[in-house]
C-alpha positions as CSV (number, residue, x, y, z in Angstrom):
1,M,164.1,125.1,65.9
2,K,160.3,124.8,65.9
3,E,158.4,127.5,64.3
4,K,156.0,129.4,65.9
5,E,154.3,130.5,63.1
6,I,153.8,129.0,60.4
7,T,152.9,130.1,56.4
8,V,150.9,127.8,54.9
9,L,148.2,127.3,52.2
10,M,144.8,126.7,52.8
11,V,142.3,125.0,51.1
12,E,138.5,125.6,52.1
13,P,135.7,123.8,49.9
14,H,134.0,125.7,47.3
15,K,137.2,128.4,47.4
16,H,140.2,129.3,46.0
17,P,143.2,128.2,48.1
18,T,145.0,131.1,50.5
19,I,148.0,131.6,52.3
20,T,147.9,132.2,55.6
21,T,149.8,132.2,58.7
22,I,149.0,130.2,62.2
23,A,150.3,129.8,65.2
24,N,152.3,126.8,65.0
25,D,150.7,124.3,68.4
26,L,147.9,121.9,68.4
27,D,145.5,123.9,70.3
28,A,145.6,126.9,67.0
29,L,145.3,124.1,64.9
30,Q,142.7,122.1,66.7
31,K,140.7,125.4,65.9
32,A,141.9,126.3,62.8
33,V,139.9,122.7,61.6
34,S,137.1,123.5,63.9
35,I,133.3,124.5,62.7
36,G,132.4,127.0,65.6
37,A,133.1,127.7,69.2
38,D,131.5,124.9,70.4
39,Y,133.8,122.7,68.2
40,Q,137.1,121.6,68.8
41,G,138.1,119.5,65.9
42,L,140.8,116.8,65.9
43,I,143.2,116.9,63.2
44,E,144.8,114.8,61.3
45,I,148.5,115.3,59.6
46,I,148.2,112.9,56.0
47,G,151.7,113.3,54.2
48,I,151.3,113.8,51.0
49,E,155.0,113.3,49.4
50,D,158.6,114.3,51.3
51,G,158.0,117.3,53.4
52,V,154.5,118.3,52.9
53,C,151.5,117.0,54.7
54,L,148.0,118.1,55.3
55,V,146.0,119.0,58.5
56,C,142.8,117.9,58.3
57,N,139.8,117.2,60.6
58,E,140.0,113.8,61.7
59,E,136.4,113.5,62.2
60,G,135.0,115.7,59.3
61,K,133.7,112.8,57.4
62,L,131.5,111.4,60.7
63,I,130.2,115.2,61.5
64,G,129.3,115.7,58.0
65,L,131.5,118.7,56.6
66,E,131.4,119.6,53.3
67,G,133.6,117.9,50.2
68,N,136.4,119.2,49.5
69,R,139.3,118.2,47.5
70,K,140.1,114.8,46.5
71,I,143.7,113.0,47.1
72,G,143.7,110.2,45.8
73,K,140.9,108.3,46.6
74,D,140.3,109.7,49.5
75,I,137.8,112.8,49.8
76,I,138.8,116.0,52.3
77,T,136.4,117.4,54.1
78,G,136.2,120.4,55.8
79,V,138.9,123.5,55.8
80,F,142.8,122.0,55.1
81,Y,145.9,122.9,55.6
82,V,149.3,122.3,53.1
83,V,151.8,122.5,55.3
84,G,156.1,122.1,55.5
85,E,157.6,118.7,57.6
86,D,161.3,118.5,58.6
87,G,161.5,115.1,58.7
88,H,161.9,115.3,62.4
89,G,157.7,115.0,62.8
90,N,157.3,119.2,62.9
91,L,155.6,121.3,61.6
92,T,157.4,123.9,58.9
93,S,156.7,127.0,57.2
94,L,155.5,125.5,53.4
95,P,158.4,126.2,50.7
96,K,157.4,128.9,48.8
97,D,157.9,127.0,45.8
98,K,155.5,124.9,47.2
99,R,153.2,126.9,48.1
100,E,153.0,127.8,44.1
101,S,152.5,124.0,43.0
102,Y,149.9,123.2,45.4
103,Q,147.8,126.7,45.0
104,K,147.4,125.5,41.2
105,R,147.0,122.1,42.1
106,F,144.2,123.2,44.5
107,W,143.6,125.7,42.6
108,E,140.0,124.6,41.2
109,P,137.2,124.1,43.6
110,E,135.2,120.6,43.6
111,H,131.8,119.5,44.4
112,Y,131.3,116.2,46.2
113,T,127.4,114.5,47.1
114,E,127.2,113.4,50.4
115,A,127.0,109.9,48.5
116,D,130.6,110.7,47.3
117,I,131.7,111.6,50.7
118,G,130.4,107.7,52.3
119,H,131.8,105.7,49.5
120,A,135.0,107.9,50.0
121,L,134.8,107.0,54.0
122,F,133.7,103.3,53.2
123,M,137.2,103.2,51.2
124,R,138.9,104.7,54.0
125,L,137.4,101.9,56.5
126,F,137.7,99.3,54.3
Protein backbone atom coordinates (compact mmCIF):
# COMPACT_ATOMS: atom_id res chain seq x y z
CA MET A 1 0.00 0.00 0.00
CA LYS A 2 1.26 3.47 -0.90
CA GLU A 3 2.38 5.61 2.04
CA LYS A 4 0.55 8.97 2.25
CA GLU A 5 3.62 10.66 3.72
CA ILE A 6 7.21 9.59 3.41
CA THR A 7 10.27 10.35 5.52
CA VAL A 8 13.14 11.32 3.24
CA LEU A 9 16.52 13.02 3.16
CA MET A 10 16.37 16.56 1.77
CA VAL A 11 19.59 17.84 0.20
CA GLU A 12 19.73 21.56 -0.55
CA PRO A 13 22.58 23.42 -2.27
CA HIS A 14 25.19 24.78 0.19
CA LYS A 15 23.59 23.05 3.20
CA HIS A 16 23.92 19.84 5.18
CA PRO A 17 21.17 17.29 4.42
CA THR A 18 18.16 17.10 6.72
CA ILE A 19 15.52 14.47 7.37
CA THR A 20 12.01 15.64 6.55
CA THR A 21 8.54 14.31 5.82
CA ILE A 22 6.68 15.11 2.60
CA ALA A 23 3.34 14.08 1.15
CA ASN A 24 3.70 11.20 -1.27
CA ASP A 25 1.80 12.55 -4.27
CA LEU A 26 2.73 14.20 -7.57
CA ASP A 27 1.63 17.70 -6.58
CA ALA A 28 3.63 17.68 -3.33
CA LEU A 29 6.72 16.29 -5.05
CA GLN A 30 6.52 18.91 -7.80
CA LYS A 31 6.21 21.68 -5.21
CA ALA A 32 9.14 20.20 -3.27
CA VAL A 33 11.49 20.68 -6.25
CA SER A 34 10.02 24.06 -7.29
CA ILE A 35 11.83 27.36 -6.94
CA GLY A 36 8.89 29.55 -6.03
CA ALA A 37 5.13 29.88 -6.02
CA ASP A 38 5.03 30.81 -9.71
CA TYR A 39 6.90 27.74 -10.93
CA GLN A 40 5.68 24.15 -10.70
CA GLY A 41 8.75 21.92 -11.00
CA LEU A 42 8.78 18.79 -13.10
CA ILE A 43 10.13 15.84 -11.16
CA GLU A 44 12.74 13.39 -12.30
CA ILE A 45 13.28 10.15 -10.44
CA ILE A 46 16.79 8.72 -10.66
CA GLY A 47 17.58 5.26 -9.29
CA ILE A 48 20.88 5.21 -7.40
CA GLU A 49 20.74 1.70 -5.90
CA ASP A 50 18.14 -1.00 -5.35
CA GLY A 51 15.34 0.52 -3.31
CA VAL A 52 16.79 4.07 -3.30
CA CYS A 53 16.05 6.96 -5.69
CA LEU A 54 16.63 10.68 -6.00
CA VAL A 55 13.73 13.00 -6.73
CA CYS A 56 14.90 16.24 -8.33
CA ASN A 57 13.84 18.97 -10.74
CA GLU A 58 13.96 17.54 -14.26
CA GLU A 59 14.73 20.95 -15.78
CA GLY A 60 17.13 22.11 -13.08
CA LYS A 61 20.15 22.63 -15.33
CA LEU A 62 18.09 24.21 -18.12
CA ILE A 63 16.48 26.80 -15.84
CA GLY A 64 19.71 27.66 -14.04
CA LEU A 65 19.29 26.07 -10.62
CA GLU A 66 22.41 26.04 -8.45
CA GLY A 67 24.69 23.03 -8.53
CA ASN A 68 24.15 20.82 -5.51
CA ARG A 69 25.92 17.44 -5.43
CA LYS A 70 27.68 15.21 -7.94
CA ILE A 71 26.30 11.73 -8.63
CA GLY A 72 28.68 9.81 -10.89
CA LYS A 73 29.51 12.19 -13.73
CA ASP A 74 26.28 14.18 -13.34
CA ILE A 75 25.69 17.25 -11.20
CA ILE A 76 22.27 17.42 -9.58
CA THR A 77 20.97 21.00 -9.41
CA GLY A 78 18.53 22.52 -6.95
CA VAL A 79 17.08 20.75 -3.96
CA PHE A 80 16.72 17.00 -4.23
CA TYR A 81 15.36 14.24 -2.04
CA VAL A 82 16.71 10.76 -1.37
CA VAL A 83 13.71 8.44 -1.09
CA GLY A 84 12.93 4.76 -0.86
CA GLU A 85 11.32 2.72 -3.65
CA ASP A 86 9.43 -0.53 -3.22
CA GLY A 87 10.38 -2.28 -6.47
CA HIS A 88 6.92 -1.66 -7.95
CA GLY A 89 7.41 2.02 -8.81
CA ASN A 90 6.05 3.41 -5.55
CA LEU A 91 8.09 5.88 -3.53
CA THR A 92 8.48 4.99 0.14
CA SER A 93 10.11 6.33 3.25
CA LEU A 94 13.87 5.98 3.17
CA PRO A 95 14.90 3.25 5.65
CA LYS A 96 16.78 4.56 8.69
CA ASP A 97 20.07 2.85 7.77
CA LYS A 98 19.92 4.41 4.28
CA ARG A 99 19.06 7.83 5.75
CA GLU A 100 22.20 7.67 7.87
CA SER A 101 24.33 6.39 4.99
CA TYR A 102 23.20 9.05 2.51
CA GLN A 103 23.32 11.79 5.12
CA LYS A 104 27.01 10.98 5.56
CA ARG A 105 27.57 10.71 1.81
CA PHE A 106 26.02 14.14 1.08
CA TRP A 107 27.04 15.85 4.35
CA GLU A 108 29.56 18.28 2.88
CA PRO A 109 28.09 20.91 0.56
CA GLU A 110 29.69 21.00 -2.88
CA HIS A 111 30.14 24.05 -5.10
CA TYR A 112 29.97 24.10 -8.88
CA THR A 113 30.38 26.82 -11.49
CA GLU A 114 27.97 27.42 -14.36
CA ALA A 115 30.63 25.93 -16.64
CA ASP A 116 30.72 22.73 -14.53
CA ILE A 117 26.94 22.43 -14.78
CA GLY A 118 26.95 23.16 -18.52
CA HIS A 119 29.54 20.44 -19.06
CA ALA A 120 27.46 17.96 -17.03
CA LEU A 121 24.38 18.84 -19.10
CA PHE A 122 26.30 18.34 -22.34
CA MET A 123 27.65 14.96 -21.15
CA ARG A 124 24.15 13.86 -20.14
CA LEU A 125 22.63 14.79 -23.51
CA PHE A 126 25.27 12.95 -25.52
